[in-house]
All heavy atoms as an XYZ file, in Angstrom:
900
protein
N      29.752     44.016    -21.304
C      29.202     44.272    -19.998
C      29.248     42.987    -19.172
O      28.877     41.929    -19.649
C      27.763     44.755    -20.171
C      27.124     45.199    -18.899
S      25.407     45.643    -19.266
C      25.397     47.275    -18.633
N      29.708     43.069    -17.957
C      29.843     41.889    -17.107
C      28.479     41.428    -16.612
O      27.597     42.223    -16.332
C      30.739     42.205    -15.904
N      28.323     40.108    -16.497
C      27.074     39.527    -15.990
C      26.976     39.752    -14.487
O      27.978     39.774    -13.785
C      27.041     38.038    -16.305
N      25.786     39.902    -14.012
C      25.548     40.073    -12.582
C      25.395     38.699    -11.945
O      24.361     38.057    -12.077
C      24.291     40.923    -12.351
C      24.041     41.191    -10.888
O      24.708     40.628    -10.018
N      23.083     42.045    -10.607
N      26.426     38.232    -11.262
C      26.412     36.908    -10.659
C      25.344     36.749     -9.588
O      24.890     35.656     -9.324
C      27.784     36.565    -10.080
C      28.790     36.321    -11.163
O      28.421     36.001    -12.290
N      30.060     36.457    -10.831
N      24.929     37.831     -8.958
C      23.908     37.743     -7.913
C      22.581     37.254     -8.485
O      21.806     36.628     -7.795
C      23.743     39.082     -7.210
C      25.000     39.524     -6.502
C      24.701     39.928     -5.098
C      25.959     40.413     -4.438
N      26.439     39.596     -3.401
N      22.284     37.554     -9.749
C      21.053     37.082    -10.367
C      21.059     35.575    -10.533
O      20.001     34.971    -10.610
C      20.871     37.719    -11.740
C      20.436     39.162    -11.673
C      20.224     39.695    -13.068
O      21.063     39.522    -13.945
N      19.091     40.333    -13.276
N      22.194     34.973    -10.615
C      22.310     33.544    -10.869
C      22.295     32.719     -9.595
O      22.478     31.519     -9.646
C      23.599     33.251    -11.635
C      23.637     33.980    -12.962
O      22.575     34.252    -13.529
O      24.753     34.273    -13.405
N      22.076     33.336     -8.453
C      22.161     32.641     -7.174
C      20.763     32.354     -6.647
O      19.929     33.234     -6.558
C      22.957     33.481     -6.193
C      24.401     33.699     -6.682
C      25.069     34.886     -6.078
N      25.105     34.877     -4.644
C      26.077     34.331     -3.907
N      27.103     33.779     -4.500
N      26.032     34.373     -2.600
N      20.523     31.094     -6.283
C      19.217     30.680     -5.792
C      19.347     30.168     -4.351
O      20.115     29.249     -4.089
C      18.649     29.563     -6.675
C      18.331     30.003     -8.089
S      17.014     31.220     -8.167
C      15.647     30.264     -7.585
N      18.567     30.751     -3.429
C      18.621     30.299     -2.039
C      17.694     29.101     -1.801
O      16.607     29.012     -2.366
C      18.128     31.526     -1.264
C      17.187     32.194     -2.212
C      17.750     31.952     -3.596
N      18.149     28.202     -0.976
C      17.378     27.037     -0.543
C      17.666     26.819      0.938
O      18.674     27.274      1.458
C      17.819     25.772     -1.294
C      17.583     25.803     -2.770
C      18.580     26.232     -3.646
C      16.377     25.399     -3.315
C      18.377     26.259     -5.008
C      16.165     25.413     -4.682
C      17.164     25.841     -5.526
O      16.958     25.860     -6.879
N      16.791     26.073      1.587
C      17.068     25.568      2.921
C      17.076     24.055      2.835
O      16.289     23.459      2.086
C      15.985     25.993      3.930
C      16.152     27.387      4.428
C      15.459     28.431      3.850
C      17.001     27.659      5.491
C      15.612     29.727      4.312
C      17.162     28.954      5.952
C      16.467     29.989      5.365
N      17.972     23.432      3.573
C      17.923     21.984      3.755
C      17.681     21.723      5.238
O      18.150     22.469      6.096
C      19.179     21.257      3.228
C      20.455     21.847      3.806
C      19.202     21.243      1.710
C      21.700     21.068      3.430
N      16.914     20.685      5.514
C      16.503     20.364      6.868
C      16.714     18.883      7.159
O      16.615     18.048      6.249
C      14.998     20.618      7.056
C      14.556     22.027      6.863
C      14.144     22.482      5.613
C      14.517     22.916      7.929
C      13.708     23.790      5.436
C      14.092     24.226      7.755
C      13.679     24.647      6.512
O      13.254     25.936      6.340
N      16.930     18.574      8.421
C      16.870     17.215      8.918
C      15.632     17.151      9.804
O      15.543     17.859     10.806
C      18.123     16.868      9.727
C      19.452     16.937      8.978
C      20.600     16.537      9.897
C      19.432     16.054      7.739
N      14.662     16.328      9.413
C      13.383     16.276     10.117
C      12.808     14.867     10.028
O      12.599     14.356      8.918
C      12.420     17.286      9.509
S      10.815     17.394     10.305
N      12.570     14.267     11.177
C      11.938     12.944     11.238
C      12.649     11.917     10.354
O      12.023     11.200      9.581
C      10.457     13.044     10.883
C       9.672     13.912     11.837
C       8.192     14.003     11.517
O       7.780     13.661     10.382
O       7.452     14.418     12.415
N      13.956     11.890     10.446
C      14.808     10.942      9.707
C      14.818     11.184      8.196
O      15.268     10.337      7.430
C      14.416      9.488      9.996
C      14.435      9.117     11.466
C      15.782      9.373     12.138
O      15.898     10.260     12.959
N      16.773      8.623     11.773
N      14.323     12.325      7.759
C      14.311     12.665      6.343
C      15.140     13.913      6.106
O      15.261     14.780      6.971
C      12.873     12.921      5.836
C      11.904     11.768      6.040
C      12.366     10.446      5.481
N      12.697     10.497      4.056
C      13.462      9.607      3.430
N      13.999      8.596      4.077
N      13.702      9.729      2.150
N      15.718     14.011      4.901
C      16.423     15.207      4.454
C      15.460     15.935      3.533
O      15.020     15.388      2.518
C      17.717     14.847      3.700
C      18.626     13.992      4.571
C      18.428     16.119      3.239
C      19.766     13.336      3.809
N      15.114     17.147      3.919
C      14.145     17.929      3.167
C      14.821     19.165      2.580
O      15.800     19.664      3.137
C      13.004     18.374      4.079
C      12.290     17.268      4.841
C      11.309     17.853      5.840
C      11.575     16.317      3.879
N      14.275     19.644      1.478
C      14.759     20.886      0.870
C      13.561     21.795      0.640
O      12.466     21.323      0.317
C      15.473     20.604     -0.445
N      13.788     23.090      0.818
C      12.744     24.083      0.592
C      13.275     25.148     -0.361
O      14.385     25.645     -0.172
C      12.327     24.720      1.913
C      11.194     25.701      1.795
C      10.770     26.247      3.149
O      11.603     26.440      4.031
N       9.480     26.489      3.313
N      12.474     25.485     -1.373
C      12.917     26.498     -2.336
C      12.338     27.859     -1.990
O      11.599     28.016     -1.003
C      12.593     26.074     -3.770
C      11.108     26.020     -4.067
O      10.260     26.439     -3.290
N      10.783     25.473     -5.232
N      12.652     28.847     -2.788
C      12.242     30.227     -2.550
C      10.725     30.391     -2.580
O      10.170     31.305     -1.980
C      12.949     31.170     -3.557
C      12.852     32.607     -3.100
C      12.401     30.979     -4.949
C      13.757     33.543     -3.860
N      10.018     29.482     -3.253
C       8.561     29.526     -3.322
C       7.899     28.842     -2.127
O       6.673     28.800     -2.046
C       8.066     28.859     -4.609
C       8.535     29.596     -5.852
O       8.609     30.841     -5.808
O       8.843     28.926     -6.855
N       8.696     28.276     -1.227
C       8.161     27.602     -0.046
C       7.815     26.142     -0.253
O       7.305     25.494      0.656
N       8.098     25.611     -1.440
C       7.834     24.194     -1.690
C       8.859     23.354     -0.928
O      10.044     23.698     -0.882
C       7.908     23.884     -3.180
C       6.866     24.592     -3.972
N       5.632     24.062     -4.243
C       6.870     25.827     -4.537
C       4.924     24.925     -4.940
N       5.657     26.013     -5.133
N       8.403     22.261     -0.371
C       9.258     21.357      0.411
C       9.247     19.997     -0.262
O       8.182     19.459     -0.581
C       8.744     21.241      1.858
C       8.765     22.613      2.544
C       9.563     20.221      2.641
C       8.007     22.661      3.856
N      10.441     19.440     -0.463
C      10.555     18.100     -1.042
C      11.441     17.240     -0.154
O      12.262     17.730      0.601
C      11.115     18.142     -2.481
C      12.495     18.824     -2.517
C      10.122     18.818     -3.430
C      13.217     18.719     -3.852
N      11.265     15.934     -0.273
C      12.049     14.940      0.455
C      13.146     14.446     -0.492
O      12.847     13.858     -1.529
C      11.133     13.789      0.864
C      11.827     12.714      1.677
O      13.060     12.560      1.568
O      11.124     12.005      2.408
N      14.413     14.708     -0.137
C      15.505     14.337     -1.044
C      16.357     13.184     -0.519
O      17.304     12.769     -1.175
C      16.408     15.537     -1.384
C      17.035     16.158     -0.143
C      15.611     16.571     -2.182
C      18.082     17.223     -0.441
N      16.027     12.654      0.662
C      16.804     11.535      1.177
C      16.481     11.244      2.622
O      15.511     11.747      3.185
N      17.309     10.407      3.211
C      17.097     10.026      4.598
C      18.380     10.034      5.387
O      19.476     10.030      4.831
N      18.218     10.043      6.713
C      19.376      9.965      7.599
C      18.993      9.165      8.829
O      17.814      8.994      9.147
C      19.876     11.360      7.991
C      19.022     12.065      9.014
C      19.369     12.051     10.367
C      17.872     12.735      8.650
C      18.577     12.692     11.311
C      17.096     13.379      9.579
C      17.448     13.352     10.913
O      16.653     13.977     11.836
N      20.006      8.644      9.482
C      19.781      7.926     10.732
C      20.968      8.128     11.648
O      22.086      8.359     11.198
C      19.515      6.454     10.481
C      20.629      5.721      9.771
C      20.217      4.303      9.420
O      19.154      3.840      9.777
N      21.079      3.604      8.720
N      20.684      8.071     12.926
C      21.742      8.173     13.918
C      22.105      6.759     14.346
O      21.245      5.995     14.779
C      21.274      9.004     15.129
O      20.866     10.293     14.648
C      22.385      9.173     16.137
N      23.365      6.425     14.180
C      23.858      5.090     14.511
C      24.906      5.215     15.605
O      25.273      6.319     16.014
C      24.486      4.453     13.268
C      23.545      4.363     12.088
C      24.240      3.889     10.831
O      25.464      4.135     10.680
O      23.562      3.274     10.004
N      25.392      4.102     16.053
C      26.439      4.092     17.079
C      27.673      4.874     16.643
O      28.297      5.569     17.425
C      26.830      2.637     17.390
C      27.335      2.442     18.778
C      27.508      0.979     19.093
O      26.490      0.290     19.243
O      28.675      0.536     19.176
N      28.008      4.813     15.354
C      29.187      5.502     14.830
C      28.921      6.925     14.389
O      29.789      7.573     13.818
N      27.720      7.445     14.611
C      27.387      8.806     14.206
C      26.214      8.831     13.250
O      25.508      7.848     13.070
N      26.034      9.955     12.618
C      24.929     10.141     11.676
C      25.359      9.654     10.296
O      26.456      9.944      9.836
C      24.514     11.622     11.608
C      23.999     12.084     12.973
C      23.475     11.859     10.517
C      23.777     13.580     13.078
N      24.459      8.903      9.655
C      24.659      8.458      8.278
C      23.504      9.016      7.450
O      22.364      9.056      7.910
C      24.679      6.939      8.194
N      23.803      9.474      6.239
C      22.765     10.023      5.378
C      22.932      9.537      3.945
O      24.023      9.132      3.539
C      22.746     11.558      5.439
C      24.014     12.218      4.987
C      25.075     12.549      5.761
C      24.370     12.585      3.651
N      26.068     13.117      4.995
C      25.650     13.160      3.695
C      23.723     12.499      2.425
C      26.292     13.626      2.561
C      24.363     12.973      1.294
C      25.628     13.529      1.376
N      21.830      9.582      3.165
C      21.831      9.153      1.770
C      20.830      9.998      0.992
O      19.664     10.106      1.387
C      21.432      7.677      1.667
C      21.229      7.109      0.265
C      22.546      7.054     -0.510
C      20.592      5.734      0.343
N      21.271     10.606     -0.103
C      20.376     11.326     -1.004
C      19.791     10.336     -2.003
O      20.519      9.532     -2.591
C      21.119     12.435     -1.751
C      21.691     13.564     -0.900
C      22.401     14.586     -1.783
C      20.612     14.235     -0.066
N      18.485     10.377     -2.185
C      17.810      9.419     -3.061
C      18.169      9.606     -4.530
O      18.386      8.643     -5.246
C      16.283      9.542     -2.906
C      15.810      9.154     -1.516
O      16.473      8.343     -0.850
O      14.760      9.677     -1.101
N      18.228     10.839     -5.011
C      18.363     11.108     -6.441
C      19.717     10.805     -7.039
O      19.814     10.407     -8.188
N      20.791     10.991     -6.268
C      22.119     10.779     -6.843
C      22.994      9.836     -6.027
O      24.157      9.642     -6.340
C      22.834     12.112     -7.048
C      23.082     12.854     -5.753
O      22.829     12.357     -4.654
N      23.586     14.072     -5.856
N      22.440      9.284     -4.969
C      23.111      8.290     -4.103
C      24.334      8.841     -3.378
O      25.153      8.084     -2.874
C      23.480      7.020     -4.884
C      22.300      6.348     -5.557
C      21.217      5.986     -4.575
C      20.049      5.312     -5.267
N      18.795      5.466     -4.596
N      24.476     10.161     -3.323
C      25.523     10.752     -2.481
C      25.220     10.362     -1.046
O      24.048     10.208     -0.665
C      25.538     12.274     -2.608
C      26.071     12.794     -3.902
C      27.592     12.750     -3.997
O      28.267     12.375     -3.025
O      28.102     13.110     -5.072
N      26.267     10.193     -0.256
C      26.047      9.752      1.117
C      27.187     10.215      2.020
O      28.230     10.659      1.548
C      25.915      8.234      1.171
C      27.180      7.536      0.757
N      27.534      7.376     -0.560
C      28.172      6.988      1.482
C      28.698      6.752     -0.618
N      29.119      6.509      0.608
N      26.950     10.066      3.293
C      27.960     10.361      4.293
C      27.689      9.496      5.511
O      26.570      9.023      5.717
N      28.707      9.288      6.318
C      28.527      8.487      7.526
C      29.568      8.852      8.566
O      30.563      9.508      8.264
C      28.583      6.997      7.207
C      29.863      6.556      6.536
C      29.803      5.106      6.107
O      29.882      4.226      6.976
O      29.666      4.864      4.891
N      29.293      8.473      9.796
C      30.221      8.750     10.878
C      30.290     10.224     11.246
O      31.300     10.695     11.759
N      29.220     10.956     11.022
C      29.193     12.401     11.280
C      28.674     12.630     12.698
O      27.691     12.024     13.114
C      28.332     13.112     10.228
C      28.921     12.831      8.831
C      28.246     14.589     10.511
C      28.032     13.192      7.699
N      29.329     13.513     13.432
C      29.044     13.673     14.854
C      27.765     14.427     15.182
O      27.079     14.073     16.138
C      30.219     14.370     15.550
C      31.465     13.519     15.528
O      31.399     12.307     15.694
N      32.595     14.149     15.301
N      27.438     15.475     14.454
C      26.287     16.311     14.810
C      25.403     16.552     13.588
O      25.851     16.392     12.439
C      26.729     17.683     15.357
O      27.351     18.424     14.291
C      27.692     17.546     16.544
N      24.172     16.963     13.840
C      23.280     17.309     12.740
C      23.823     18.494     11.958
O      23.710     18.544     10.741
C      21.866     17.590     13.258
C      21.159     16.336     13.707
C      19.704     16.542     14.070
O      19.222     17.700     14.085
O      19.031     15.526     14.339
N      24.419     19.449     12.631
C      25.017     20.614     11.957
C      26.101     20.150     10.976
O      26.160     20.612      9.826
C      25.615     21.561     13.001
C      26.460     22.685     12.432
C      25.747     23.755     11.682
N      24.707     24.369     12.490
C      23.582     24.866     11.985
N      23.374     24.849     10.682
N      22.673     25.404     12.744
N      26.970     19.231     11.422
C      28.015     18.705     10.535
C      27.409     17.904      9.390
O      27.911     17.948      8.264
C      29.001     17.858     11.334
C      29.866     18.664     12.278
C      30.730     17.790     13.192
O      30.775     16.558     13.002
O      31.354     18.359     14.095
N      26.322     17.188      9.658
C      25.650     16.433      8.596
C      25.088     17.387      7.541
O      25.230     17.143      6.342
C      24.545     15.554      9.180
N      24.459     18.472      7.994
C      23.937     19.461      7.050
C      25.056     20.082      6.220
O      24.905     20.289      5.007
C      23.160     20.545      7.792
C      21.789     20.130      8.320
C      21.269     21.163      9.314
C      20.802     19.915      7.186
N      26.185     20.375      6.841
C      27.336     20.912      6.103
C      27.814     19.921      5.052
O      28.132     20.299      3.917
C      28.488     21.247      7.060
C      28.216     22.454      7.934
O      27.295     23.237      7.623
O      28.926     22.600      8.953
N      27.864     18.642      5.428
C      28.309     17.596      4.510
C      27.341     17.457      3.336
O      27.749     17.397      2.175
C      28.445     16.280      5.273
C      29.236     15.234      4.522
O      30.236     15.584      3.847
O      28.872     14.036      4.617
N      26.053     17.441      3.631
C      25.033     17.339      2.582
C      25.131     18.551      1.651
O      25.126     18.409      0.427
C      23.628     17.240      3.202
C      23.491     15.919      3.969
C      22.552     17.372      2.135
C      22.309     15.875      4.926
N      25.230     19.747      2.229
C      25.300     20.978      1.426
C      26.477     20.943      0.461
O      26.383     21.449     -0.659
C      25.398     22.199      2.337
N      27.570     20.343      0.867
C      28.747     20.255      0.018
C      28.590     19.301     -1.147
O      29.403     19.299     -2.071
N      27.540     18.494     -1.120
C      27.345     17.504     -2.179
C      26.112     17.784     -3.030
O      25.701     16.948     -3.822
C      27.260     16.122     -1.549
C      28.537     15.792     -0.782
C      28.811     14.330     -0.714
C      30.187     14.057     -0.144
N      30.201     13.786      1.264
N      25.522     18.954     -2.849
C      24.336     19.337     -3.626
C      24.721     20.468     -4.578
O      25.377     21.413     -4.174
C      23.217     19.823     -2.682
C      22.665     18.651     -1.860
C      22.089     20.477     -3.470
C      21.608     19.077     -0.856
N      24.293     20.362     -5.822
C      24.477     21.470     -6.749
C      23.119     21.889     -7.318
O      22.099     21.224     -7.086
C      25.482     21.146     -7.853
C      25.049     20.015     -8.774
O      23.837     19.782     -8.936
O      25.936     19.371     -9.362
N      23.093     22.994     -8.029
C      21.841     23.545     -8.526
C      21.113     22.564     -9.440
O      19.898     22.367     -9.308
C      22.073     24.867     -9.267
C      20.821     25.383     -9.903
C      19.876     26.049     -9.138
C      20.569     25.180    -11.256
C      18.691     26.501     -9.716
C      19.400     25.631    -11.831
C      18.458     26.284    -11.064
N      21.813     21.955    -10.388
C      21.145     21.062    -11.342
C      20.485     19.884    -10.646
O      19.368     19.487    -10.989
C      22.129     20.589    -12.410
C      22.602     21.662    -13.378
C      23.631     21.095    -14.347
C      21.436     22.299    -14.111
N      21.151     19.315     -9.645
C      20.556     18.215     -8.888
C      19.289     18.688     -8.185
O      18.224     18.086     -8.311
C      21.554     17.654     -7.862
C      20.908     16.755     -6.854
C      20.518     15.470     -7.201
C      20.661     17.201     -5.563
C      19.895     14.637     -6.275
C      20.045     16.378     -4.631
C      19.654     15.099     -4.993
N      19.394     19.766     -7.428
C      18.267     20.220     -6.615
C      17.115     20.711     -7.497
O      15.950     20.405     -7.230
C      18.720     21.304     -5.641
C      17.890     21.441     -4.378
C      17.668     20.122     -3.666
C      18.544     22.425     -3.438
N      17.418     21.416     -8.560
C      16.382     21.871     -9.482
C      15.634     20.681    -10.073
O      14.408     20.700    -10.185
C      17.008     22.731    -10.582
C      15.967     23.347    -11.497
O      15.093     24.086    -10.984
O      16.018     23.094    -12.716
N      16.358     19.640    -10.436
C      15.728     18.428    -10.965
C      14.827     17.752     -9.944
O      13.759     17.235    -10.278
N      15.244     17.775     -8.690
C      14.427     17.179     -7.637
C      13.133     17.964     -7.438
O      12.059     17.386     -7.275
C      15.207     17.107     -6.321
C      16.453     16.225     -6.381
C      16.139     14.806     -6.813
O      15.427     14.085     -6.138
N      16.660     14.424     -7.972
N      13.223     19.292     -7.464
C      12.013     20.100     -7.319
C      11.079     19.908     -8.508
O       9.859     20.009     -8.360
C      12.352     21.586     -7.123
C      12.610     21.935     -5.694
C      13.913     22.077     -5.235
C      11.573     22.099     -4.796
C      14.167     22.378     -3.909
C      11.820     22.392     -3.468
C      13.119     22.538     -3.022
N      11.615     19.625     -9.675
C      10.792     19.394    -10.858
C      10.066     18.055    -10.777
O       8.914     17.942    -11.192
C      11.667     19.430    -12.128
O      12.285     20.720    -12.214
C      10.855     19.182    -13.379
N      10.705     17.042    -10.199
C      10.153     15.695    -10.269
C       9.470     15.197     -8.991
O       8.720     14.231     -9.053
C      11.253     14.711    -10.662
O      12.278     14.694     -9.680
N       9.698     15.824     -7.855
C       9.140     15.321     -6.597
C       7.934     16.149     -6.155
O       7.858     17.341     -6.424
C      10.211     15.342     -5.500
C      11.399     14.419     -5.717
C      12.461     14.650     -4.647
C      10.957     12.959     -5.726
N       7.013     15.509     -5.421
C       5.828     16.236     -4.957
C       6.154     17.221     -3.835
O       7.077     17.008     -3.049
C       4.908     15.125     -4.445
C       5.827     14.018     -4.054
C       6.985     14.096     -5.029
N       5.366     18.285     -3.764
C       5.483     19.282     -2.706
C       4.888     18.698     -1.422
O       3.734     18.275     -1.398
C       4.747     20.550     -3.116
C       4.812     21.657     -2.071
O       5.618     21.549     -1.124
O       4.049     22.626     -2.218
N       5.683     18.679     -0.369
C       5.259     18.121      0.919
C       5.028     19.201      1.959
O       5.087     18.940      3.163
C       6.315     17.127      1.418
C       6.622     15.962      0.484
C       7.768     15.127      1.036
C       5.385     15.105      0.257
N       4.745     20.410      1.524
C       4.560     21.525      2.451
C       3.475     21.242      3.484
O       3.625     21.590      4.655
C       4.206     22.803      1.688
O       5.265     23.173      0.854
N       2.387     20.612      3.073
C       1.309     20.309      4.011
C       1.747     19.298      5.074
O       1.268     19.338      6.199
C       0.081     19.776      3.275
C      -0.603     20.845      2.427
O      -0.393     22.052      2.692
O      -1.346     20.474      1.498
N       2.657     18.401      4.719
C       3.121     17.370      5.652
C       4.167     17.878      6.635
O       4.212     17.443      7.782
C       3.709     16.174      4.887
C       2.689     15.492      3.999
O       1.479     15.560      4.306
O       3.089     14.910      2.980
N       5.049     18.771      6.178
C       6.191     19.167      6.992
C       6.244     20.646      7.370
O       7.055     21.028      8.210
C       7.505     18.824      6.268
C       7.800     17.365      6.222
C       7.578     16.624      5.071
C       8.330     16.705      7.331
C       7.864     15.264      5.023
C       8.616     15.354      7.292
C       8.373     14.641      6.129
O       8.662     13.312      6.093
N       5.466     21.491      6.742
C       5.573     22.929      6.916
C       5.726     23.395      8.346
O       6.647     24.144      8.679
N       4.841     22.954      9.246
C       4.906     23.430     10.626
C       5.931     22.685     11.478
O       6.230     23.111     12.588
C       3.524     23.371     11.279
C       2.876     21.998     11.202
O       3.375     21.136     10.461
O       1.853     21.793     11.893
N       6.493     21.616     10.983
C       7.499     20.847     11.728
C       8.913     21.410     11.551
O       9.813     21.073     12.309
C       7.479     19.384     11.288
C       6.179     18.695     11.564
C       6.178     17.293     11.013
C       4.804     16.672     11.199
N       4.750     15.338     10.614
N       9.101     22.255     10.555
C      10.448     22.718     10.234
C      10.967     23.808     11.181
O      12.161     24.065     11.211
C      10.507     23.208      8.788
C      10.194     22.140      7.736
C      10.366     22.718      6.350
C      11.032     20.895      7.933
N      10.077     24.412     11.956
C      10.512     25.450     12.890
C      11.505     24.930     13.915
O      12.378     25.658     14.363
C       9.305     26.057     13.603
C       8.476     26.941     12.707
C       7.332     27.604     13.452
O       7.427     27.777     14.678
O       6.350     27.949     12.780
N      11.387     23.662     14.285
C      12.276     23.082     15.289
C      13.315     22.131     14.690
O      14.136     21.581     15.415
C      11.462     22.333     16.366
O      10.691     21.309     15.721
C      10.539     23.289     17.111
N      13.279     21.946     13.379
C      14.227     21.033     12.727
C      15.588     21.712     12.536
O      15.673     22.936     12.411
C      13.674     20.608     11.365
N      16.634     20.909     12.505
C      17.963     21.430     12.168
C      17.930     21.897     10.717
O      17.418     21.194      9.844
C      19.024     20.346     12.338
O      19.152     19.997     13.686
N      18.474     23.093     10.468
C      18.373     23.679      9.133
C      19.662     24.370      8.731
O      20.448     24.786      9.563
C      17.224     24.689      9.105
N      19.827     24.495      7.418
C      20.966     25.222      6.856
C      20.502     25.879      5.567
O      19.866     25.252      4.732
C      22.108     24.259      6.564
C      23.316     24.941      5.953
C      24.450     23.962      5.796
C      25.726     24.671      5.441
N      26.297     25.423      6.533
N      20.822     27.153      5.412
C      20.540     27.829      4.154
C      21.731     27.644      3.231
O      22.885     27.770      3.656
C      20.269     29.307      4.351
C      19.924     29.991      3.041
C      19.566     31.454      3.194
O      19.996     32.107      4.121
N      18.763     31.957      2.273
N      21.442     27.332      1.983
C      22.477     27.241      0.960
C      22.077     28.152     -0.193
O      20.894     28.384     -0.430
C      22.713     25.790      0.472
C      21.441     25.190     -0.118
C      23.252     24.939      1.603
C      21.627     23.811     -0.726
N      23.056     28.676     -0.880
C      22.818     29.500     -2.064
C      23.586     28.843     -3.200
O      24.809     28.714     -3.139
C      23.292     30.951     -1.843
C      23.052     31.780     -3.091
C      22.582     31.567     -0.643
N      22.842     28.405     -4.207
C      23.452     27.684     -5.323
C      23.474     28.569     -6.563
O      22.502     29.275     -6.853
C      22.667     26.408     -5.608
C      22.585     25.424     -4.451
C      21.683     24.254     -4.830
C      23.963     24.930     -4.051
N      24.560     28.512     -7.275
C      24.714     29.254     -8.522
C      24.110     28.438     -9.658
O      24.491     27.295     -9.871
C      26.181     29.542     -8.798
C      26.778     30.463     -7.765
O      26.148     31.415     -7.326
N      27.995     30.168     -7.342
N      23.184     29.043    -10.378
C      22.500     28.347    -11.464
C      23.439     27.901    -12.572
O      23.219     26.879    -13.189
C      21.429     29.245    -12.074
C      20.248     29.461    -11.179
C      19.157     30.245    -11.878
O      18.750     29.848    -12.982
O      18.734     31.255    -11.311
N      24.493     28.672    -12.826
C      25.345     28.380    -13.973
C      26.648     27.679    -13.628
O      27.509     27.507    -14.474
C      25.635     29.686    -14.723
C      24.396     30.413    -15.205
C      24.763     31.745    -15.854
C      23.601     29.565    -16.158
N      26.788     27.251    -12.369
C      28.002     26.536    -12.002
C      27.692     25.585    -10.862
O      26.593     25.578    -10.321
C      29.099     27.508    -11.568
O      28.806     28.046    -10.298
N      28.680     24.775    -10.483
C      28.522     23.832     -9.389
C      28.881     24.445     -8.050
O      28.718     23.819     -7.019
C      29.409     22.596     -9.608
C      28.918     21.767    -10.795
O      27.720     21.881    -11.138
O      29.714     21.022    -11.349
N      29.381     25.668     -8.035
C      29.810     26.289     -6.782
C      28.609     26.696     -5.948
O      27.576     27.067     -6.462
C      30.670     27.513     -7.089
N      28.752     26.598     -4.630
C      27.675     27.025     -3.751
C      28.247     27.814     -2.587
O      29.406     27.694     -2.244
C      26.886     25.826     -3.239
O      27.675     25.073     -2.344
N      27.386     28.609     -1.991
C      27.708     29.323     -0.764
C      26.743     28.812      0.293
O      25.593     28.514     -0.018
C      27.486     30.833     -0.924
C      28.401     31.448     -1.960
O      29.546     30.980     -2.076
O      27.968     32.387     -2.645
N      27.189     28.724      1.519
C      26.302     28.254      2.571
C      26.247     29.277      3.675
O      27.194     30.010      3.920
C      26.775     26.906      3.137
O      28.090     27.047      3.623
C      26.744     25.830      2.086
N      25.112     29.326      4.310
C      24.889     30.245      5.417
C      24.111     29.519      6.499
O      23.591     28.447      6.289
C      24.076     31.459      4.942
C      24.740     32.224      3.835
C      23.841     33.310      3.255
O      22.730     33.469      3.747
O      24.276     33.965      2.312
N      23.996     30.172      7.649
C      23.198     29.780      8.794
C      23.833     28.742      9.639
O      24.311     27.754      9.482
C      21.794     29.368      8.388
C      20.890     29.202      9.586
C      19.485     29.117      9.126
N      18.677     28.792     10.290
C      17.529     28.253     10.248
N      16.992     27.970      9.127
N      16.834     28.010     11.320
């Protein structure tokens, strides 16, 4: 019997808010996974946990796409396990923040992105 791949998919949101890169899981927990800044040459970002980075990016939307391409389930799951929930600090600020939904496959490095 074939496995149902839809069961292995976990949705997350990533946000750019107040110079921080935030992630939110299906339970509504929010964690800080890195930082970004706007420089003369564009947006530069850095993930704290794995030192992935990008620079020279023109828009926040492109930065979110770039970040999403460098995040996998094992990395993000580990971050949610080890970092504190910042929902009280950022919860109401995310309505106006740049956001992207990503769907990560638990059993592989492949991801789908939306929004």
